[in-house]
N, C-alpha and C positions, 0 to 999 in steps of 0.2 A: 534606730528610726524611731521618732516620736510617735505616739499613737495619731496625731494628726497628719501626719505625713503618710502614714497607711490608710486614713480614710481618705485622704486624697487621691491617692494611687487607685484604691479602689472604685472611687467614681469613675476616674478616668477609663479604668480597664471595663467597667460596666458598660459605659457609654459605647466607648470602641467596640467592644465585642458585639452588641446589637446591631450595630452599622455594616460593621465588616464581615459578617455572614454572608453580604452580597459583595460588599466590594473588595474583600482581602484586605493585606497591607497592615494589618493590626500591628506588627511588631514597629512599624515605622514611628507609629505615635507613642505606643506603651514603652519601649526600651528608652529612647532618649527620656521619658518622664521619668524611669528609675534611675536613669543618669543624675538628674536632677536634684535627686532627695541623696544623692552620694553613694550610690549602689557601684560597685567596679564593674567594669563593663564585662567580663565573661560571666560574673555572678547573675548581672541583671540578664545577660541572654540565656542562662541556662534556667533560671527560674520564670523567666518569659516563656520558655519552652514548655516547662510543667503546667503553666497556666493555658498555654495553647493548645494543650491535649484535652484539658477540659471543656474549652472553647469547642473544639472540633466535634467531642461527643455531643454537647449540648445542641449544635448546630446542626447535627446528622438526626437526631432522633426525630424532630417534625418531618422531614422529607422522606423518613421509612415510613410513614404512616400514608403518605400522600404520594406525590410525585416525586418518585425516588432516583437512586442514582444509574449508571448504566452498569448492571449487574453482569452482563456478559463481558465486558473489560474488565470489571474490577479485580479480580483475582491477578490480573498481570501485572495492572497499574499498580497493586500494593507491592508484589515482589519487588519491582523496580524501585517503588519508592524507598521502599525499607534498604535495598541496597545502597542506593544513592545517599540517603540520609545519613547511613553508619560511615560513608565516606566523610561526607558535610561534617559530621558532629567531630571528628577526630581531627579534619582541617581546623576547626575552630581553636582547637589547643594549640595550632602551633603556628597559624597565619596571622598577620596583621589585618585589620580591616578597613584600613583608610579607603580602599577603592570600592567600598558597598555601596555609599551614596550615588555615586556617578553612573556604576553599574545598573542599579535598580531603576534610577530615574529615567535613563536611557531606554531601558526594556519598557517600562509604563507607557512614556510617551510614544514609543512604536506602535505598540499595542492599539493605543487609541488612533492613530494614524490610519493603522490597517483597517479598525473598527468603521472609521469613518466611510474608507474606501467601500469595504463590504457590509453597507449598511443593514442588510436582512440577517447577516450572520447572527444566530442564535433566537433570533425571534420567530422565524416560522421553521417549521421541521423541513430537512431537505427531503426531497422525493426519491432521492437516489442516495445509496451507500457512498462513503467516504472512497476515492481510488485507494490502492495499495500504497504507494507511495506516502500517501497522507497517513494511514494508519502507520506505518515504519516511522514516519517521523514524529508523531503522536506518542509513539512509546518511547522511543529515542530522547524526547524532550521530558518525559517524564522522569526519566533516568537522571538527566542533567541538571533538572529543575530539582529533582530531590536532593541532590548533593549541595545546593544553595539553600535548601528548606531546613536540612540540618545543621548548616553553618551558622544561619542567621533568622531566617525565615521572613524578614520583611520584604514584603511585594511577591512571595512567591505563590501564594494562593491566587494573587491577582493575575500574575502572567500565565499560571497553570490553567485558570478559567477561559482566558483566550486560547489558550492551546487546544483546548478539548472542543471548544466551538469550532475552533476553524478546521482542526485535522479529522476530529471525528465526528463533526457536523451534529453536536450536541445543541440542544436549546439551552438557553441560560439557565432554567430550573435546572435541567439533567446535570449539566458542568458545574453548578453552584455544588448540589447536593454531591455528585460525584467527589469533587475536591474537598468537601468537608470529611469526607470518610476517609479518603487518602490522606490527608494531613493529620487524622489520629496517629495513623502509623508513623509517618514523617516525625512529627513532633513527641512521639511516644518514645521511639527507638533513641531519638537524640537525647531525650530526658534521662534514660537510663544509663547511658554513658555519661551524662555530666554528673549524675548521682554518683558513679563510679569514680569520679574525680573529684569529690567534694563541693562541687561548684553551685549546688542548689542550695537555696535558702530555703527550707522546707516550711517555716512558721507562715512567711510571706507567700509562699507559692500555694499554699493550702488557701489562705485567705482572698488570694487574686484569681485562684483556680475557681473557685466556688462562685465568685462573683461572675466570672466571665461563663461559666457555665449556665448560669440565669440568664443574663444579658443574650449570648447566643441562642438559647432557646424561645426566649421572647421575639429574637429579630429573625430565626427562621420561620416562624409562626406567619409573621407579617410579610415577610417574603414570599412565601407560598402563595398568597393573596394576591401579591400585585401582578403577576405574570410578567412573561418573558419582555414584553415591551417597556415597561417602566423597570425592570431589574437593568435592561439594557443601559437605560437613560442614567439610574443612579450609577452602576457601574462605571460608565465612561466618565461621567462628572466628576467621580472619585479619581480616577486613575489620571485625567488630567491636572486635577487641582494638585494631587501628591506628587506627581511627576514634575510638575514646574516649580513647587515647593522646593523640592529637594535639588533641581539645579539651580535654581535662583538663592538659596538660601544654604541648604546644608553643603552643597559641593561647593560654593563659593567659599564659604565659612572654613572649609577646611582647607582649601589651597592659601588663603589669606594667611592663616596660621600654622601652616606646615612646617615652618622654619623655627617655631616656638618649641623649647625644650621641654614646656610642660605636656604640650600636646603629643609629642614624642614619647613622652612617659606613660601618658594615658593609654596610647594605640600599643604600647608593649605590656600592658598589664595581661 
């Protein structure tokens, strides 16, 4: 890679990390950017996962000082996330990734539709605790989504935020703070596994990780000042735009080129 390519990647990662503290879906932008400069798919995902760990740390710090995560549920959420992400990281080593865009875009648009129906979810604190079925569903989905988080992570935090808002009745500030802490463990354990298989570009990962740490730190401080109403608006706008972009562009391109030998060669790497 040239110095200019590294500089351009750092700029993309910085801007994306500042915004994605609220929206999630960092990897849907950063991983394709790494593909564009010629980084192999699995190396790109593994190196991006290292950078995401630093993003999550930087994004968590401001919330720990103010409006923080749900500490009562956090220990179980971390345990389930670690178990799921370990499974997901090993899946990356053996499973082709061709279906990822369709799965993520469908989930994100589903989240947006659900949020339009339940307009006040995440904005006003619920006066009553969630039902037992909601608690069980929230913990179950934490494990299931943890598998995907360790596998690729694109859209993982976005959907997890919606799960915590709906199932646990958290506000958006609480859900964002909680998912940032949870994602430290998801990205961190996946990174360790990828390191063990020699997939991480350490030099590039250190540069991009430092960039994302600073971007997320600034983005989280700004997010705390916005409040739940504005966080919900930004979140839903990003979900719709990213979901539609993936369905109309990424998925379409995938199926148009699925017969290409070059495409199969990239997917098998």
